N, C-alpha and C positions, 0 to 999 in steps of 0.2 A: 344396495348393489345395482350397478348400472349394467343391465343385460343388453348386449349389442349383437346383432346379426350382421355378419359379413358374407356376402355371396361370393362364390368362386374363391373360397379362402383356403383350399387345400394346397395351393402353391402360389408362387409369384408374389405380386404386390398384396393380394388378399391375405396370404399367409403372414407377410411382414406386418400388415396392419394389425392382425390379431396379436402377434407377438409384441409389437410396440405398445399397443393399448394396455395389454396385461402388465407389461413392465413399467409403464409410466404411471398407471393409476391402479392402486391396489383395490379400488372399489369397483373394478370392472369384472364382468362375467361375459366371456366372449362365446359366440355360437358360430362354428365353422359351417357355413352353408356350402354344400358340395354336391354336384350332380351325381358323382360316384361315391356311394357311402363308404366303400372300402378305402378309397383315396383320402376321404375326409378323416377316417379313423387312423390311417397311417400318419397323416399330418398332425393329428392330436397326439399320437404316441411320440412323434418327433419332438414336439414342444414339451411334453412331459419329461422326456429324457434330457432336454437342455435346461429346463427350469423346474426345480423341485417344488416350487410354490404354486404351480399352475393347476395342480390336480383337481382342486375343488372349484375352479373358476373357468372351466372349459367343457364344451360338449359339441357334438356334431349333429347337424340337421340335414337330411337328404333333401336336396332342392335343385331342380332343373329350371332355371329362369326362362328357358325357351319353351317350356311346356306349362301353359296356364293351369292345367289340372294338378300338376306337381306343386306349383306355387300355392294353390288353394289348399291342397292337402296339408302342406307344411305349415301354413298359417293356422289351420284348424288344430293341428297337432300342438302347436305352440300355445294356442288359446286354451286347449283342453288341459295341458300340463301345468300352465302357470297362471291362467286367468286373464281377464281383460286388463289392458294397460300394463302388460308384463315386460315391455321393452323400453329401454331408454333410447336406443338408436338403431339405425340401419345404414350399412354401407353397400350401395349397389355397385359392387366391384366387378362382378362377372362380365367378361367381354371377350370378343374374338376379333381377329383381323381377317382380311380376305380381299379378294378381287371382285370386280364387277360380276364375274360368273357366280360367285357365292353370295351375292347381295342379299338374298332372302335370309340366309342364316345370319349374316352380319347384322342386318336390321332387326331381325327377330330377337337376337341376343342383346345387342347393344342399346336398342331403343325400346322395343316392346318389353324386354326383361325388366328394366328399371320402372317402367310404367306399371306393369302388372304386380311386381313385388311391392311397390309402394301402395297400390290400391288395396292389396290384400293385408299387408302388414302394418301400414301406418295407423289404422284404427286400434292397433295393439300398443302403440307408442304413447307413453305418458305425456301429458302437457309439459312443455319445456324441453322435450326430447329433440333429437337431431337426426337428420337424414343427409347422407353425403352421396352424391352421384358421381361416379368416376367418369370424367370426360377426358379431354386431351387437347393439346395445342393444335391438333389436326382439325378441330372444329372451327376455330377462328380462321385458320388457313383456308379451309373450304370457302367460308363466307368472303374472305378477302379477294378471292379469285372470281367471284360472281360479277355479272354485269351490275352497274350501279342501280338500275331500276329494281333489282331483286333484293337488294341489301336491306331494305326497310322491313321486310318479312323476317330475315334472319338475324338482324340485330335487335329484334324485339320491339321496335318502335311502333309496329302495327298491332302488337299484342295478339298474335295468332292463337286461336284456341287449341286445346289438346286434340279435338276432333279434326281440326285443320292440319295439325302435325301428323296425325295418323293417316289422313288422306295423302299428304305429301310423301310420307314413307311408302305407302302402297303404290303410288304412282312411280316412284323411283325404282322399286323392285320390278314392277311390270315393264318399265322401259329397259331396265338392265337385262331382264330375261328375254325380251324381244330382240335386243341388240347382241345377245350372246352368240359368239361365233362369227359376227360381222365385223366390219372395220370401224364402225362408229365408235368414237371416243367418248367415254363417260367418266365423271369424277369418281374418286375413290369412295366405295361404299362405307369404309371405315370413317373417313373424314366426314362424310355426310351424316352418319349416325351420331357422331359426337357433337356436331352442330345442332342436331335435333335434341340431344340430351340437355344441352344448355337451355334451350327454349322450354323443354318439358319441366325443367327445374323451376323456372319462373311460375309456371302454372300450378305445379305441385305446392309451392309456397302459398299460393292463393287458396288452393283447395284445403290445405291443412294449416291454417294461420297460427295455431298454437304451437307449432313446431318450428324449428330452424332448419331450413332445407337449402343446401348449396351444392354446386358442382365444382369440380377441380381437375386440374391436370396433375398427374404425379411426376411429370417430367419424362425425359428419355431414359427409360429404365431397362435393364437387361432381363427380359422375360422371354418366354417361348415365342411370342409374337415378334419382338425385335430381333431375336436370333434368326428367325426365318427371313425377315426383311434383309438383314445383313448378309445372310448366306446367299440370297439371290443376287447380291451385288459383289459377291466374292470376298466379303469381309466378315470380321467378327463383330458382335454387338458392341464390344468395348472399343473397337477401332472406329465405330460410328459415333462414339461419345456416350454410349449407354452407361448409366450409373448402377450401382448395386440395388437390389430390390428394397433394402432397408431404407434407402433414401426416398424411394417412391412412397413410403408410408408416412412421411413427415407431414405433408399438407392434409391428407384425409384425417389423420389422427388429431391434428390441430383443430380442424373444423368440427370434429366429433366431440372433443373433450375440453378445449380451451375456453375458459369463462369470458375471455375478451373478444370472442368472435362477434362482429357486428353485422355482417352480411346476412341477408335473408332473400333467397332467390338469386344470389350472385354466382358468378363464375370466378374461381380463383386460379392463379398460376401456381406453378410448382414451388414458388418461394413464399406461398401463403398470403399473397397480395391480390386484391381484386384486379381482374383483367377484362378487357373488352371482348365482346362476342364476335366482332367483325374484323379484327386485325391482330397481328402477333404482338405480344408484349414480352420482352425478354426478362428472365429472372434478374432481379436487382435494379431494374429500371423503375421510374416513378409509378406508383400505384394508379390505376385507372380511377378517375373521379369525375363522372359526367356532371356538368354544371347543374347545381340544384339538387343533386342526388343525395339522399340520406336514408339510412336503414329504417324501415317502417317499425312502428312500435308493436310489440307483441300483442296479439289479439287474445281474447278470452279463451280459456281452456276448452278443448273439445271434450265431449263426454259421450 
């Protein structure tokens, strides 16, 4: 049985990922990671009501990705209940949108969340397992708008360390909080966080070489986040081109379960194709293929 944890899975894309994985593969056992235990239990009850065959393949884990102590406790609970190497996969889905004024919350959830969850839970993932980090086309958009001299850091060519990514995140938050209430213009904290996640994914693949770790964009999906964005512009999410949450589950579930996935440390677009870190690639356009790039061979199992 493939036991898989999905963070932020009580609603939205996370909920859709759980439902699709359970429906597509009868050998999956999904764990709804939810900051609010009651909301997680309600989500599980909803899935039970919709699918009679899910009762023995689903459970809830209280988990707040923005609180390191909560993540550590949840990992210990999982280890105690099921033992070492009890997981097949992790989807770091939990995320928030926000403005420069809420930069600390955005970076804490969208960047430090996947970092800490992977650090605590990856040692529980069996060799050959998979981790998917939910990113966004907003990440490459952020990089594409930077001055040329900064792009080598953000497109991965200088191979920034995770410590450097952490420092960069902390500097962004400090600058945002200093600028709060002033007229200084700063880039979107959300876009910045997703660019960081794509670089973090590369480093996580190096740190856990026996696993397959990738990031992806779910596409423009109708979630609480996009509804808020649309409302601010006087539109509905659908009017802005947002698709149903079920469509947002397609690429993460592909990266999680499909035996033909070749990427390791790659960023994928919403069409399931590799995409660059520094410029937009529209779904359906040719897959990104840097000259000489090839997926690395799997390393020996970790133990």
